[in-house]
One Martini backbone bead per residue (centre of mass of N, CA, C, O) as a GRO file, in nm:
protein
  102
    1MET     BB    1  10.289   9.233   9.388
    2GLU     BB    2  10.494   9.006   9.435
    3GLY     BB    3  10.637   9.097   9.152
    4GLY     BB    4  10.628   9.451   9.204
    5ALA     BB    5  10.375   9.581   9.214
    6ASP     BB    6  10.167   9.872   9.319
    7GLY     BB    7   9.901   9.731   9.202
    8THR     BB    8   9.554   9.742   9.075
    9ILE     BB    9   9.310   9.639   8.838
   10SER     BB   10   8.959   9.626   8.954
   11VAL     BB   11   8.646   9.484   8.946
   12THR     BB   12   8.597   9.388   9.238
   13ALA     BB   13   8.623   9.673   9.376
   14ASN     BB   14   8.324   9.756   9.295
   15VAL     BB   15   8.197   9.545   9.508
   16ILE     BB   16   8.469   9.491   9.729
   17PRO     BB   17   8.676   9.715   9.844
   18SER     BB   18   8.773   9.623  10.127
   19LEU     BB   19   8.910   9.355  10.042
   20MET     BB   20   9.098   9.469   9.826
   21SER     BB   21   9.247   9.661  10.010
   22GLU     BB   22   9.348   9.458  10.209
   23MET     BB   23   9.512   9.286  10.010
   24CYS     BB   24   9.698   9.518   9.913
   25GLU     BB   25   9.817   9.593  10.188
   26LEU     BB   26   9.945   9.324  10.247
   27ALA     BB   27  10.124   9.298   9.999
   28LEU     BB   28  10.275   9.569  10.039
   29ALA     BB   29  10.381   9.460  10.330
   30GLY     BB   30  10.461   9.138  10.261
   31ASP     BB   31  10.183   8.968  10.324
   32PHE     BB   32  10.122   8.710  10.124
   33ALA     BB   33   9.954   8.511  10.287
   34ALA     BB   34   9.722   8.699  10.373
   35ALA     BB   35   9.655   8.788  10.086
   36ALA     BB   36   9.578   8.504   9.984
   37GLU     BB   37   9.339   8.459  10.172
   38VAL     BB   38   9.166   8.687  10.066
   39ASP     BB   39   9.174   8.595   9.770
   40SER     BB   40   9.024   8.326   9.817
   41ARG     BB   41   8.755   8.469   9.880
   42LEU     BB   42   8.760   8.617   9.576
   43ALA     BB   43   8.794   8.410   9.338
   44LEU     BB   44   8.502   8.365   9.248
   45LEU     BB   45   8.438   8.658   9.188
   46HIS     BB   46   8.650   8.720   8.982
   47GLN     BB   47   8.518   8.513   8.783
   48ASN     BB   48   8.194   8.577   8.793
   49LEU     BB   49   8.221   8.883   8.678
   50PHE     BB   50   8.271   8.718   8.373
   51LEU     BB   51   8.014   8.567   8.261
   52GLU     BB   52   7.984   8.847   8.148
   53ALA     BB   53   8.000   9.144   8.048
   54ASN     BB   54   8.140   9.420   8.130
   55PRO     BB   55   7.917   9.531   8.390
   56VAL     BB   56   7.676   9.331   8.439
   57PRO     BB   57   7.752   9.175   8.706
   58VAL     BB   58   7.816   9.418   8.877
   59LYS     BB   59   7.538   9.554   8.869
   60TRP     BB   60   7.385   9.314   8.984
   61ALA     BB   61   7.537   9.293   9.256
   62LEU     BB   62   7.478   9.585   9.354
   63ALA     BB   63   7.175   9.546   9.358
   64LYS     BB   64   7.163   9.298   9.553
   65MET     BB   65   7.304   9.479   9.781
   66GLY     BB   66   7.162   9.777   9.763
   67LEU     BB   67   7.342  10.015   9.603
   68ILE     BB   68   7.157   9.990   9.349
   69ALA     BB   69   6.967  10.007   9.092
   70SER     BB   70   6.812   9.840   8.880
   71GLY     BB   71   6.967   9.821   8.581
   72ILE     BB   72   7.035   9.877   8.215
   73ARG     BB   73   7.185   9.997   7.950
   74LEU     BB   74   7.202  10.033   7.634
   75PRO     BB   75   7.337   9.753   7.497
   76LEU     BB   76   7.291   9.632   7.749
   77VAL     BB   77   7.199   9.362   7.969
   78GLU     BB   78   7.089   9.167   8.176
   79LEU     BB   79   7.154   8.922   8.370
   80ASP     BB   80   7.139   8.616   8.341
   81VAL     BB   81   6.970   8.396   8.526
   82LYS     BB   82   7.180   8.156   8.514
   83TYR     BB   83   7.388   8.349   8.698
   84HIS     BB   84   7.277   8.424   8.981
   85VAL     BB   85   7.387   8.186   9.159
   86GLN     BB   86   7.686   8.229   9.108
   87VAL     BB   87   7.718   8.522   9.206
   88THR     BB   88   7.592   8.473   9.486
   89ALA     BB   89   7.805   8.273   9.581
   90ALA     BB   90   8.045   8.462   9.556
   91LEU     BB   91   7.947   8.673   9.752
   92GLU     BB   92   7.924   8.485   9.996
   93GLN     BB   93   8.223   8.397  10.000
   94ALA     BB   94   8.307   8.704  10.055
   95GLY     BB   95   8.081   8.814  10.282
   96VAL     BB   96   7.814   8.903  10.169
   97SER     BB   97   7.535   9.097  10.241
   98PHE     BB   98   7.183   9.121  10.238
   99PRO     BB   99   6.903   9.265  10.203
  100GLU     BB  100   6.600   9.269  10.299
  101ALA     BB  101   6.307   9.184  10.188
  102ALA     BB  102   6.014   9.391  10.132
   0.00000   0.00000   0.00000
């Protein structure tokens, strides 16, 4: 947006729409420094949501956040366990809280 775009197409917005919206509003208002601060909180999430094919990490993150039931339909498969720590760390860096385990 700093280069003149009017918006963004965002995978991250599926997981944390409030922060993506805030970042876009700041950028559109010309407050690029504040937008960059929000984006820095999201940077690891932007990256880690592509550790496997989209939407696998997104669905896993939303389930971890308690927003959807876990599971994914074929031909996709669940997020590989080796990526759980990385996606969780990215969510935590973005300020996401998780429901208490029942």
